[in-house]
PDBQT receptor file of N, H, CA, C and O in Angstrom, charges set to zero:
ATOM      1  N   MET A   1      22.237 -44.425  61.704  1.00  0.00    +0.000 N 
ATOM      2  CA  MET A   1      20.989 -44.015  62.583  1.00  0.00    +0.000 C 
ATOM      3  C   MET A   1      20.447 -42.806  62.036  1.00  0.00    +0.000 C 
ATOM      4  O   MET A   1      21.093 -41.880  61.544  1.00  0.00    +0.000 OA
ATOM      5  N   SER A   2      19.054 -42.906  62.181  1.00  0.00    +0.000 N 
ATOM      6  H   SER A   2      18.530 -43.658  62.580  1.00  0.00    +0.000 HD
ATOM      7  CA  SER A   2      18.281 -41.722  61.655  1.00  0.00    +0.000 C 
ATOM      8  C   SER A   2      17.932 -40.747  62.735  1.00  0.00    +0.000 C 
ATOM      9  O   SER A   2      17.651 -41.141  63.867  1.00  0.00    +0.000 OA
ATOM     10  N   CYS A   3      17.945 -39.437  62.396  1.00  0.00    +0.000 N 
ATOM     11  H   CYS A   3      18.174 -39.117  61.477  1.00  0.00    +0.000 HD
ATOM     12  CA  CYS A   3      17.557 -38.422  63.298  1.00  0.00    +0.000 C 
ATOM     13  C   CYS A   3      16.035 -38.123  63.113  1.00  0.00    +0.000 C 
ATOM     14  O   CYS A   3      15.569 -37.766  62.031  1.00  0.00    +0.000 OA
ATOM     15  N   THR A   4      15.331 -38.285  64.191  1.00  0.00    +0.000 N 
ATOM     16  H   THR A   4      15.710 -38.575  65.070  1.00  0.00    +0.000 HD
ATOM     17  CA  THR A   4      13.804 -38.064  64.080  1.00  0.00    +0.000 C 
ATOM     18  C   THR A   4      13.436 -36.640  63.749  1.00  0.00    +0.000 C 
ATOM     19  O   THR A   4      12.459 -36.327  63.069  1.00  0.00    +0.000 OA
ATOM     20  N   THR A   5      14.330 -35.776  64.306  1.00  0.00    +0.000 N 
ATOM     21  H   THR A   5      15.123 -36.031  64.859  1.00  0.00    +0.000 HD
ATOM     22  CA  THR A   5      14.072 -34.291  64.094  1.00  0.00    +0.000 C 
ATOM     23  C   THR A   5      14.264 -33.930  62.500  1.00  0.00    +0.000 C 
ATOM     24  O   THR A   5      13.466 -33.208  61.903  1.00  0.00    +0.000 OA
ATOM     25  N   CYS A   6      15.425 -34.525  61.884  1.00  0.00    +0.000 N 
ATOM     26  H   CYS A   6      16.073 -35.112  62.369  1.00  0.00    +0.000 HD
ATOM     27  CA  CYS A   6      15.658 -34.234  60.546  1.00  0.00    +0.000 C 
ATOM     28  C   CYS A   6      14.584 -34.970  59.675  1.00  0.00    +0.000 C 
ATOM     29  O   CYS A   6      14.191 -34.431  58.640  1.00  0.00    +0.000 OA
ATOM     30  N   ASP A   7      14.133 -36.101  60.040  1.00  0.00    +0.000 N 
ATOM     31  H   ASP A   7      14.451 -36.539  60.881  1.00  0.00    +0.000 HD
ATOM     32  CA  ASP A   7      13.141 -36.894  59.291  1.00  0.00    +0.000 C 
ATOM     33  C   ASP A   7      11.794 -36.096  59.302  1.00  0.00    +0.000 C 
ATOM     34  O   ASP A   7      11.096 -36.001  58.292  1.00  0.00    +0.000 OA
ATOM     35  N   THR A   8      11.495 -35.573  60.412  1.00  0.00    +0.000 N 
ATOM     36  H   THR A   8      12.062 -35.650  61.232  1.00  0.00    +0.000 HD
ATOM     37  CA  THR A   8      10.155 -34.727  60.534  1.00  0.00    +0.000 C 
ATOM     38  C   THR A   8      10.376 -33.495  59.630  1.00  0.00    +0.000 C 
ATOM     39  O   THR A   8       9.536 -33.221  58.772  1.00  0.00    +0.000 OA
ATOM     40  N   LEU A   9      11.439 -32.777  59.793  1.00  0.00    +0.000 N 
ATOM     41  H   LEU A   9      12.121 -32.999  60.490  1.00  0.00    +0.000 HD
ATOM     42  CA  LEU A   9      11.661 -31.524  59.028  1.00  0.00    +0.000 C 
ATOM     43  C   LEU A   9      11.687 -31.799  57.564  1.00  0.00    +0.000 C 
ATOM     44  O   LEU A   9      11.169 -31.002  56.781  1.00  0.00    +0.000 OA
ATOM     45  N   ARG A  10      12.267 -32.891  57.160  1.00  0.00    +0.000 N 
ATOM     46  H   ARG A  10      12.688 -33.538  57.795  1.00  0.00    +0.000 HD
ATOM     47  CA  ARG A  10      12.251 -33.169  55.639  1.00  0.00    +0.000 C 
ATOM     48  C   ARG A  10      10.831 -33.573  55.222  1.00  0.00    +0.000 C 
ATOM     49  O   ARG A  10      10.427 -33.246  54.106  1.00  0.00    +0.000 OA
ATOM     50  N   ALA A  11      10.081 -34.246  56.040  1.00  0.00    +0.000 N 
ATOM     51  H   ALA A  11      10.410 -34.511  56.947  1.00  0.00    +0.000 HD
ATOM     52  CA  ALA A  11       8.709 -34.599  55.574  1.00  0.00    +0.000 C 
ATOM     53  C   ALA A  11       7.820 -33.322  55.585  1.00  0.00    +0.000 C 
ATOM     54  O   ALA A  11       6.923 -33.218  54.749  1.00  0.00    +0.000 OA
ATOM     55  N   VAL A  12       8.035 -32.371  56.485  1.00  0.00    +0.000 N 
ATOM     56  H   VAL A  12       8.763 -32.456  57.165  1.00  0.00    +0.000 HD
ATOM     57  CA  VAL A  12       7.187 -31.113  56.400  1.00  0.00    +0.000 C 
ATOM     58  C   VAL A  12       7.677 -30.323  55.281  1.00  0.00    +0.000 C 
ATOM     59  O   VAL A  12       6.836 -29.730  54.606  1.00  0.00    +0.000 OA
ATOM     60  N   LEU A  13       8.999 -30.216  54.959  1.00  0.00    +0.000 N 
ATOM     61  H   LEU A  13       9.682 -30.698  55.508  1.00  0.00    +0.000 HD
ATOM     62  CA  LEU A  13       9.513 -29.551  53.823  1.00  0.00    +0.000 C 
ATOM     63  C   LEU A  13       8.978 -30.160  52.523  1.00  0.00    +0.000 C 
ATOM     64  O   LEU A  13       8.593 -29.375  51.657  1.00  0.00    +0.000 OA
ATOM     65  N   ALA A  14       8.917 -31.436  52.306  1.00  0.00    +0.000 N 
ATOM     66  H   ALA A  14       9.230 -32.074  53.010  1.00  0.00    +0.000 HD
ATOM     67  CA  ALA A  14       8.362 -32.035  51.219  1.00  0.00    +0.000 C 
ATOM     68  C   ALA A  14       6.872 -31.641  50.971  1.00  0.00    +0.000 C 
ATOM     69  O   ALA A  14       6.440 -31.369  49.850  1.00  0.00    +0.000 OA
ATOM     70  N   LEU A  15       6.124 -31.632  52.113  1.00  0.00    +0.000 N 
ATOM     71  H   LEU A  15       6.475 -31.852  53.023  1.00  0.00    +0.000 HD
ATOM     72  CA  LEU A  15       4.703 -31.284  52.017  1.00  0.00    +0.000 C 
ATOM     73  C   LEU A  15       4.527 -29.823  51.705  1.00  0.00    +0.000 C 
ATOM     74  O   LEU A  15       3.653 -29.409  50.944  1.00  0.00    +0.000 OA
ATOM     75  N   ALA A  16       5.420 -29.045  52.343  1.00  0.00    +0.000 N 
ATOM     76  H   ALA A  16       6.130 -29.381  52.962  1.00  0.00    +0.000 HD
ATOM     77  CA  ALA A  16       5.262 -27.551  52.019  1.00  0.00    +0.000 C 
ATOM     78  C   ALA A  16       5.571 -27.272  50.506  1.00  0.00    +0.000 C 
ATOM     79  O   ALA A  16       4.949 -26.426  49.863  1.00  0.00    +0.000 OA
ATOM     80  N   GLU A  17       6.463 -27.955  50.044  1.00  0.00    +0.000 N 
ATOM     81  H   GLU A  17       6.968 -28.642  50.567  1.00  0.00    +0.000 HD
ATOM     82  CA  GLU A  17       6.894 -27.788  48.534  1.00  0.00    +0.000 C 
ATOM     83  C   GLU A  17       5.823 -28.278  47.662  1.00  0.00    +0.000 C 
ATOM     84  O   GLU A  17       5.545 -27.665  46.631  1.00  0.00    +0.000 OA
ATOM     85  N   ARG A  18       5.147 -29.444  48.043  1.00  0.00    +0.000 N 
ATOM     86  H   ARG A  18       5.373 -29.942  48.881  1.00  0.00    +0.000 HD
ATOM     87  CA  ARG A  18       3.990 -29.784  47.156  1.00  0.00    +0.000 C 
ATOM     88  C   ARG A  18       2.787 -28.874  47.228  1.00  0.00    +0.000 C 
ATOM     89  O   ARG A  18       1.993 -28.781  46.292  1.00  0.00    +0.000 OA
ATOM     90  N   ASN A  19       2.672 -28.226  48.321  1.00  0.00    +0.000 N 
ATOM     91  H   ASN A  19       3.317 -28.301  49.081  1.00  0.00    +0.000 HD
ATOM     92  CA  ASN A  19       1.489 -27.289  48.526  1.00  0.00    +0.000 C 
ATOM     93  C   ASN A  19       1.907 -25.867  48.170  1.00  0.00    +0.000 C 
ATOM     94  O   ASN A  19       1.101 -24.955  48.357  1.00  0.00    +0.000 OA
ATOM     95  N   GLY A  20       3.030 -25.638  47.705  1.00  0.00    +0.000 N 
ATOM     96  H   GLY A  20       3.685 -26.378  47.553  1.00  0.00    +0.000 HD
ATOM     97  CA  GLY A  20       3.524 -24.259  47.243  1.00  0.00    +0.000 C 
ATOM     98  C   GLY A  20       3.538 -23.316  48.442  1.00  0.00    +0.000 C 
ATOM     99  O   GLY A  20       3.315 -22.117  48.276  1.00  0.00    +0.000 OA
ATOM    100  N   ASP A  21       3.802 -23.843  49.683  1.00  0.00    +0.000 N 
ATOM    101  H   ASP A  21       3.983 -24.817  49.819  1.00  0.00    +0.000 HD
ATOM    102  CA  ASP A  21       4.074 -22.959  50.784  1.00  0.00    +0.000 C 
ATOM    103  C   ASP A  21       5.575 -22.749  50.934  1.00  0.00    +0.000 C 
ATOM    104  O   ASP A  21       6.285 -23.458  51.647  1.00  0.00    +0.000 OA
ATOM    105  N   ARG A  22       5.978 -21.771  50.244  1.00  0.00    +0.000 N 
ATOM    106  H   ARG A  22       5.401 -21.195  49.666  1.00  0.00    +0.000 HD
ATOM    107  CA  ARG A  22       7.400 -21.347  50.176  1.00  0.00    +0.000 C 
ATOM    108  C   ARG A  22       7.993 -20.870  51.530  1.00  0.00    +0.000 C 
ATOM    109  O   ARG A  22       9.171 -21.075  51.820  1.00  0.00    +0.000 OA
ATOM    110  N   SER A  23       7.113 -20.219  52.352  1.00  0.00    +0.000 N 
ATOM    111  H   SER A  23       6.155 -20.053  52.117  1.00  0.00    +0.000 HD
ATOM    112  CA  SER A  23       7.488 -19.762  53.612  1.00  0.00    +0.000 C 
ATOM    113  C   SER A  23       7.904 -20.919  54.536  1.00  0.00    +0.000 C 
ATOM    114  O   SER A  23       9.011 -20.990  55.070  1.00  0.00    +0.000 OA
ATOM    115  N   ARG A  24       6.980 -21.759  54.666  1.00  0.00    +0.000 N 
ATOM    116  H   ARG A  24       6.081 -21.701  54.232  1.00  0.00    +0.000 HD
ATOM    117  CA  ARG A  24       7.312 -22.999  55.452  1.00  0.00    +0.000 C 
ATOM    118  C   ARG A  24       8.411 -23.805  54.980  1.00  0.00    +0.000 C 
ATOM    119  O   ARG A  24       9.181 -24.338  55.779  1.00  0.00    +0.000 OA
ATOM    120  N   ALA A  25       8.536 -23.932  53.686  1.00  0.00    +0.000 N 
ATOM    121  H   ALA A  25       7.910 -23.499  53.037  1.00  0.00    +0.000 HD
ATOM    122  CA  ALA A  25       9.694 -24.620  53.042  1.00  0.00    +0.000 C 
ATOM    123  C   ALA A  25      11.029 -24.051  53.441  1.00  0.00    +0.000 C 
ATOM    124  O   ALA A  25      11.958 -24.759  53.830  1.00  0.00    +0.000 OA
ATOM    125  N   VAL A  26      11.089 -22.661  53.321  1.00  0.00    +0.000 N 
ATOM    126  H   VAL A  26      10.335 -22.085  53.006  1.00  0.00    +0.000 HD
ATOM    127  CA  VAL A  26      12.298 -21.962  53.826  1.00  0.00    +0.000 C 
ATOM    128  C   VAL A  26      12.667 -22.190  55.217  1.00  0.00    +0.000 C 
ATOM    129  O   VAL A  26      13.818 -22.468  55.554  1.00  0.00    +0.000 OA
ATOM    130  N   ASP A  27      11.557 -22.055  56.133  1.00  0.00    +0.000 N 
ATOM    131  H   ASP A  27      10.622 -21.830  55.859  1.00  0.00    +0.000 HD
ATOM    132  CA  ASP A  27      11.648 -22.394  57.491  1.00  0.00    +0.000 C 
ATOM    133  C   ASP A  27      12.271 -23.763  57.788  1.00  0.00    +0.000 C 
ATOM    134  O   ASP A  27      13.135 -23.912  58.652  1.00  0.00    +0.000 OA
ATOM    135  N   CYS A  28      11.785 -24.758  57.023  1.00  0.00    +0.000 N 
ATOM    136  H   CYS A  28      11.083 -24.637  56.321  1.00  0.00    +0.000 HD
ATOM    137  CA  CYS A  28      12.289 -26.007  57.276  1.00  0.00    +0.000 C 
ATOM    138  C   CYS A  28      13.705 -26.254  56.888  1.00  0.00    +0.000 C 
ATOM    139  O   CYS A  28      14.439 -27.018  57.515  1.00  0.00    +0.000 OA
ATOM    140  N   ARG A  29      14.101 -25.509  55.719  1.00  0.00    +0.000 N 
ATOM    141  H   ARG A  29      13.504 -24.889  55.210  1.00  0.00    +0.000 HD
ATOM    142  CA  ARG A  29      15.457 -25.658  55.261  1.00  0.00    +0.000 C 
ATOM    143  C   ARG A  29      16.366 -25.033  56.265  1.00  0.00    +0.000 C 
ATOM    144  O   ARG A  29      17.430 -25.597  56.520  1.00  0.00    +0.000 OA
ATOM    145  N   VAL A  30      16.013 -23.816  56.912  1.00  0.00    +0.000 N 
ATOM    146  H   VAL A  30      15.148 -23.357  56.705  1.00  0.00    +0.000 HD
ATOM    147  CA  VAL A  30      16.787 -23.095  57.821  1.00  0.00    +0.000 C 
ATOM    148  C   VAL A  30      16.966 -24.038  59.115  1.00  0.00    +0.000 C 
ATOM    149  O   VAL A  30      18.066 -24.202  59.643  1.00  0.00    +0.000 OA
ATOM    150  N   LEU A  31      15.888 -24.589  59.536  1.00  0.00    +0.000 N 
ATOM    151  H   LEU A  31      14.995 -24.456  59.107  1.00  0.00    +0.000 HD
ATOM    152  CA  LEU A  31      15.972 -25.388  60.741  1.00  0.00    +0.000 C 
ATOM    153  C   LEU A  31      16.761 -26.691  60.483  1.00  0.00    +0.000 C 
ATOM    154  O   LEU A  31      17.435 -27.166  61.397  1.00  0.00    +0.000 OA
ATOM    155  N   LEU A  32      16.705 -27.267  59.313  1.00  0.00    +0.000 N 
ATOM    156  H   LEU A  32      16.158 -26.880  58.570  1.00  0.00    +0.000 HD
ATOM    157  CA  LEU A  32      17.669 -28.385  58.961  1.00  0.00    +0.000 C 
ATOM    158  C   LEU A  32      19.123 -27.917  59.017  1.00  0.00    +0.000 C 
ATOM    159  O   LEU A  32      19.995 -28.581  59.577  1.00  0.00    +0.000 OA
ATOM    160  N   ARG A  33      19.327 -26.861  58.472  1.00  0.00    +0.000 N 
ATOM    161  H   ARG A  33      18.618 -26.321  58.017  1.00  0.00    +0.000 HD
ATOM    162  CA  ARG A  33      20.670 -26.229  58.421  1.00  0.00    +0.000 C 
ATOM    163  C   ARG A  33      21.178 -26.011  59.769  1.00  0.00    +0.000 C 
ATOM    164  O   ARG A  33      22.352 -26.273  60.031  1.00  0.00    +0.000 OA
ATOM    165  N   ARG A  34      20.337 -25.530  60.680  1.00  0.00    +0.000 N 
ATOM    166  H   ARG A  34      19.384 -25.317  60.466  1.00  0.00    +0.000 HD
ATOM    167  CA  ARG A  34      20.741 -25.124  62.029  1.00  0.00    +0.000 C 
ATOM    168  C   ARG A  34      20.746 -26.276  63.013  1.00  0.00    +0.000 C 
ATOM    169  O   ARG A  34      21.315 -26.171  64.099  1.00  0.00    +0.000 OA
ATOM    170  N   HIS A  35      20.091 -27.411  62.620  1.00  0.00    +0.000 N 
ATOM    171  H   HIS A  35      19.629 -27.496  61.738  1.00  0.00    +0.000 HD
ATOM    172  CA  HIS A  35      20.094 -28.613  63.543  1.00  0.00    +0.000 C 
ATOM    173  C   HIS A  35      21.438 -28.938  64.023  1.00  0.00    +0.000 C 
ATOM    174  O   HIS A  35      22.295 -29.314  63.223  1.00  0.00    +0.000 OA
ATOM    175  N   PRO A  36      21.685 -28.819  65.286  1.00  0.00    +0.000 N 
ATOM    176  CA  PRO A  36      23.195 -28.828  65.817  1.00  0.00    +0.000 C 
ATOM    177  C   PRO A  36      23.976 -30.103  65.548  1.00  0.00    +0.000 C 
ATOM    178  O   PRO A  36      25.005 -30.097  64.873  1.00  0.00    +0.000 OA
ATOM    179  N   GLU A  37      23.488 -31.135  66.062  1.00  0.00    +0.000 N 
ATOM    180  H   GLU A  37      22.652 -31.140  66.610  1.00  0.00    +0.000 HD
ATOM    181  CA  GLU A  37      24.282 -32.318  66.154  1.00  0.00    +0.000 C 
ATOM    182  C   GLU A  37      23.626 -33.632  65.790  1.00  0.00    +0.000 C 
ATOM    183  O   GLU A  37      22.434 -33.836  66.019  1.00  0.00    +0.000 OA
ATOM    184  N   HIS A  38      24.450 -34.549  65.199  1.00  0.00    +0.000 N 
ATOM    185  H   HIS A  38      25.418 -34.383  65.012  1.00  0.00    +0.000 HD
ATOM    186  CA  HIS A  38      24.041 -35.929  64.939  1.00  0.00    +0.000 C 
ATOM    187  C   HIS A  38      25.148 -36.836  65.468  1.00  0.00    +0.000 C 
ATOM    188  O   HIS A  38      26.288 -36.797  65.005  1.00  0.00    +0.000 OA
ATOM    189  N   ASP A  39      24.777 -37.652  66.449  1.00  0.00    +0.000 N 
ATOM    190  H   ASP A  39      23.850 -37.684  66.825  1.00  0.00    +0.000 HD
ATOM    191  CA  ASP A  39      25.721 -38.535  67.076  1.00  0.00    +0.000 C 
ATOM    192  C   ASP A  39      27.016 -37.808  67.524  1.00  0.00    +0.000 C 
ATOM    193  O   ASP A  39      28.149 -38.213  67.263  1.00  0.00    +0.000 OA
ATOM    194  N   ASP A  40      26.717 -36.676  68.235  1.00  0.00    +0.000 N 
ATOM    195  H   ASP A  40      25.797 -36.347  68.447  1.00  0.00    +0.000 HD
ATOM    196  CA  ASP A  40      27.702 -35.847  68.849  1.00  0.00    +0.000 C 
ATOM    197  C   ASP A  40      28.602 -35.164  67.785  1.00  0.00    +0.000 C 
ATOM    198  O   ASP A  40      29.624 -34.603  68.181  1.00  0.00    +0.000 OA
ATOM    199  N   VAL A  41      28.335 -35.168  66.616  1.00  0.00    +0.000 N 
ATOM    200  H   VAL A  41      27.505 -35.623  66.293  1.00  0.00    +0.000 HD
ATOM    201  CA  VAL A  41      29.115 -34.460  65.542  1.00  0.00    +0.000 C 
ATOM    202  C   VAL A  41      28.416 -33.299  65.006  1.00  0.00    +0.000 C 
ATOM    203  O   VAL A  41      27.355 -33.554  64.435  1.00  0.00    +0.000 OA
ATOM    204  N   PRO A  42      28.793 -32.032  65.066  1.00  0.00    +0.000 N 
ATOM    205  CA  PRO A  42      28.267 -30.907  64.446  1.00  0.00    +0.000 C 
ATOM    206  C   PRO A  42      27.867 -31.131  62.899  1.00  0.00    +0.000 C 
ATOM    207  O   PRO A  42      28.689 -31.655  62.148  1.00  0.00    +0.000 OA
ATOM    208  N   VAL A  43      26.701 -30.763  62.465  1.00  0.00    +0.000 N 
ATOM    209  H   VAL A  43      26.033 -30.338  63.075  1.00  0.00    +0.000 HD
ATOM    210  CA  VAL A  43      26.434 -30.836  61.087  1.00  0.00    +0.000 C 
ATOM    211  C   VAL A  43      27.195 -29.667  60.256  1.00  0.00    +0.000 C 
ATOM    212  O   VAL A  43      27.643 -29.903  59.134  1.00  0.00    +0.000 OA
ATOM    213  N   GLU A  44      27.303 -28.523  60.808  1.00  0.00    +0.000 N 
ATOM    214  H   GLU A  44      26.939 -28.331  61.719  1.00  0.00    +0.000 HD
ATOM    215  CA  GLU A  44      28.018 -27.421  60.198  1.00  0.00    +0.000 C 
ATOM    216  C   GLU A  44      29.039 -26.888  61.211  1.00  0.00    +0.000 C 
ATOM    217  O   GLU A  44      28.794 -26.881  62.417  1.00  0.00    +0.000 OA
ATOM    218  N   LYS A  45      30.152 -26.455  60.707  1.00  0.00    +0.000 N 
ATOM    219  H   LYS A  45      30.352 -26.460  59.727  1.00  0.00    +0.000 HD
ATOM    220  CA  LYS A  45      31.151 -25.913  61.526  1.00  0.00    +0.000 C 
ATOM    221  C   LYS A  45      30.685 -24.409  61.716  1.00  0.00    +0.000 C 
ATOM    222  O   LYS A  45      30.197 -23.793  60.769  1.00  0.00    +0.000 OA
ATOM    223  N   LYS A  46      30.833 -23.892  62.846  1.00  0.00    +0.000 N 
ATOM    224  H   LYS A  46      31.230 -24.393  63.615  1.00  0.00    +0.000 HD
ATOM    225  CA  LYS A  46      30.498 -22.456  63.042  1.00  0.00    +0.000 C 
ATOM    226  C   LYS A  46      31.762 -21.774  62.883  1.00  0.00    +0.000 C 
ATOM    227  O   LYS A  46      32.700 -22.034  63.636  1.00  0.00    +0.000 OA
ATOM    228  N   THR A  47      31.856 -20.894  61.928  1.00  0.00    +0.000 N 
ATOM    229  H   THR A  47      31.094 -20.683  61.317  1.00  0.00    +0.000 HD
ATOM    230  CA  THR A  47      33.039 -20.083  61.706  1.00  0.00    +0.000 C 
ATOM    231  C   THR A  47      32.707 -18.618  62.005  1.00  0.00    +0.000 C 
ATOM    232  O   THR A  47      31.569 -18.155  61.940  1.00  0.00    +0.000 OA
ATOM    233  N   GLU A  48      33.800 -17.936  62.336  1.00  0.00    +0.000 N 
ATOM    234  H   GLU A  48      34.725 -18.312  62.389  1.00  0.00    +0.000 HD
ATOM    235  CA  GLU A  48      33.662 -16.601  62.695  1.00  0.00    +0.000 C 
ATOM    236  C   GLU A  48      33.896 -15.763  61.421  1.00  0.00    +0.000 C 
ATOM    237  O   GLU A  48      34.846 -15.967  60.665  1.00  0.00    +0.000 OA
ATOM    238  N   ARG A  49      33.020 -14.863  61.246  1.00  0.00    +0.000 N 
ATOM    239  H   ARG A  49      32.248 -14.697  61.860  1.00  0.00    +0.000 HD
ATOM    240  CA  ARG A  49      33.053 -14.081  59.885  1.00  0.00    +0.000 C 
ATOM    241  C   ARG A  49      33.524 -12.701  60.259  1.00  0.00    +0.000 C 
ATOM    242  O   ARG A  49      32.993 -12.105  61.196  1.00  0.00    +0.000 OA
ATOM    243  N   LYS A  50      34.475 -12.189  59.575  1.00  0.00    +0.000 N 
ATOM    244  H   LYS A  50      34.906 -12.673  58.813  1.00  0.00    +0.000 HD
ATOM    245  CA  LYS A  50      34.799 -10.767  59.760  1.00  0.00    +0.000 C 
ATOM    246  C   LYS A  50      33.990  -9.869  58.980  1.00  0.00    +0.000 C 
ATOM    247  O   LYS A  50      33.780 -10.160  57.802  1.00  0.00    +0.000 OA
ATOM    248  N   VAL A  51      33.508  -8.821  59.471  1.00  0.00    +0.000 N 
ATOM    249  H   VAL A  51      33.679  -8.585  60.428  1.00  0.00    +0.000 HD
ATOM    250  CA  VAL A  51      32.797  -7.835  58.813  1.00  0.00    +0.000 C 
ATOM    251  C   VAL A  51      33.693  -6.714  58.406  1.00  0.00    +0.000 C 
ATOM    252  O   VAL A  51      34.254  -6.048  59.276  1.00  0.00    +0.000 OA
ATOM    253  N   GLU A  52      33.864  -6.461  57.113  1.00  0.00    +0.000 N 
ATOM    254  H   GLU A  52      33.409  -7.003  56.407  1.00  0.00    +0.000 HD
ATOM    255  CA  GLU A  52      34.777  -5.443  56.583  1.00  0.00    +0.000 C 
ATOM    256  C   GLU A  52      34.016  -4.117  56.653  1.00  0.00    +0.000 C 
ATOM    257  O   GLU A  52      32.797  -4.024  56.509  1.00  0.00    +0.000 OA
ATOM    258  N   SER A  53      34.846  -3.107  56.887  1.00  0.00    +0.000 N 
ATOM    259  H   SER A  53      35.837  -3.182  57.004  1.00  0.00    +0.000 HD
ATOM    260  CA  SER A  53      34.316  -1.646  56.821  1.00  0.00    +0.000 C 
ATOM    261  C   SER A  53      34.414  -1.215  55.313  1.00  0.00    +0.000 C 
ATOM    262  O   SER A  53      35.083  -1.793  54.457  1.00  0.00    +0.000 OA
ATOM    263  N   LYS A  54      33.690  -0.180  55.151  1.00  0.00    +0.000 N 
ATOM    264  H   LYS A  54      33.147   0.289  55.847  1.00  0.00    +0.000 HD
ATOM    265  CA  LYS A  54      33.546   0.318  53.724  1.00  0.00    +0.000 C 
ATOM    266  C   LYS A  54      35.031   0.722  53.278  1.00  0.00    +0.000 C 
ATOM    267  O   LYS A  54      35.357   0.537  52.105  1.00  0.00    +0.000 OA
ATOM    268  N   ALA A  55      35.895   1.248  54.154  1.00  0.00    +0.000 N 
ATOM    269  H   ALA A  55      35.630   1.399  55.107  1.00  0.00    +0.000 HD
ATOM    270  CA  ALA A  55      37.220   1.657  53.760  1.00  0.00    +0.000 C 
ATOM    271  C   ALA A  55      38.070   0.323  53.363  1.00  0.00    +0.000 C 
ATOM    272  O   ALA A  55      38.842   0.325  52.404  1.00  0.00    +0.000 OA
ATOM    273  N   GLU A  56      37.869  -0.739  54.138  1.00  0.00    +0.000 N 
ATOM    274  H   GLU A  56      37.242  -0.740  54.917  1.00  0.00    +0.000 HD
ATOM    275  CA  GLU A  56      38.616  -1.900  53.796  1.00  0.00    +0.000 C 
ATOM    276  C   GLU A  56      38.182  -2.533  52.494  1.00  0.00    +0.000 C 
ATOM    277  O   GLU A  56      38.987  -3.149  51.796  1.00  0.00    +0.000 OA
ATOM    278  N   ARG A  57      36.844  -2.375  52.148  1.00  0.00    +0.000 N 
ATOM    279  H   ARG A  57      36.189  -1.874  52.715  1.00  0.00    +0.000 HD
ATOM    280  CA  ARG A  57      36.391  -2.913  50.816  1.00  0.00    +0.000 C 
ATOM    281  C   ARG A  57      36.993  -2.083  49.701  1.00  0.00    +0.000 C 
ATOM    282  O   ARG A  57      37.298  -2.590  48.622  1.00  0.00    +0.000 OA
ATOM    283  N   LYS A  58      37.167  -0.745  49.988  1.00  0.00    +0.000 N 
ATOM    284  H   LYS A  58      36.919  -0.333  50.865  1.00  0.00    +0.000 HD
ATOM    285  CA  LYS A  58      37.684   0.133  48.894  1.00  0.00    +0.000 C 
ATOM    286  C   LYS A  58      39.346  -0.072  48.825  1.00  0.00    +0.000 C 
ATOM    287  O   LYS A  58      39.955   0.402  47.866  1.00  0.00    +0.000 OA
ATOM    288  N   GLY A  59      39.997  -0.741  49.799  1.00  0.00    +0.000 N 
ATOM    289  H   GLY A  59      39.502  -1.125  50.578  1.00  0.00    +0.000 HD
ATOM    290  CA  GLY A  59      41.390  -0.921  49.789  1.00  0.00    +0.000 C 
ATOM    291  C   GLY A  59      42.027   0.197  50.498  1.00  0.00    +0.000 C 
ATOM    292  O   GLY A  59      43.250   0.309  50.417  1.00  0.00    +0.000 OA
ATOM    293  N   GLU A  60      41.321   1.063  51.205  1.00  0.00    +0.000 N 
ATOM    294  H   GLU A  60      40.328   0.972  51.271  1.00  0.00    +0.000 HD
ATOM    295  CA  GLU A  60      41.927   2.110  52.011  1.00  0.00    +0.000 C 
ATOM    296  C   GLU A  60      42.457   1.458  53.371  1.00  0.00    +0.000 C 
ATOM    297  O   GLU A  60      41.877   0.494  53.871  1.00  0.00    +0.000 OA
ATOM    298  N   PRO A  61      43.520   2.001  53.904  1.00  0.00    +0.000 N 
ATOM    299  CA  PRO A  61      43.957   1.592  55.309  1.00  0.00    +0.000 C 
ATOM    300  C   PRO A  61      43.059   1.872  56.322  1.00  0.00    +0.000 C 
ATOM    301  O   PRO A  61      43.329   1.577  57.486  1.00  0.00    +0.000 OA
TER     302      PRO A  61
């Protein structure tokens, strides 16, 4: 089954790339990546990211 939102975003992306509209192309890629579900299955898993402090990056306790 085809997702009309994805189809539209892919078409706009292709047009933006042909016209050299990099800003619109990036917008389309982001929206495609964020598009939440297809047939009740998430496209991407949302994972929790831990932000390290400067001390942790340096190996300090």
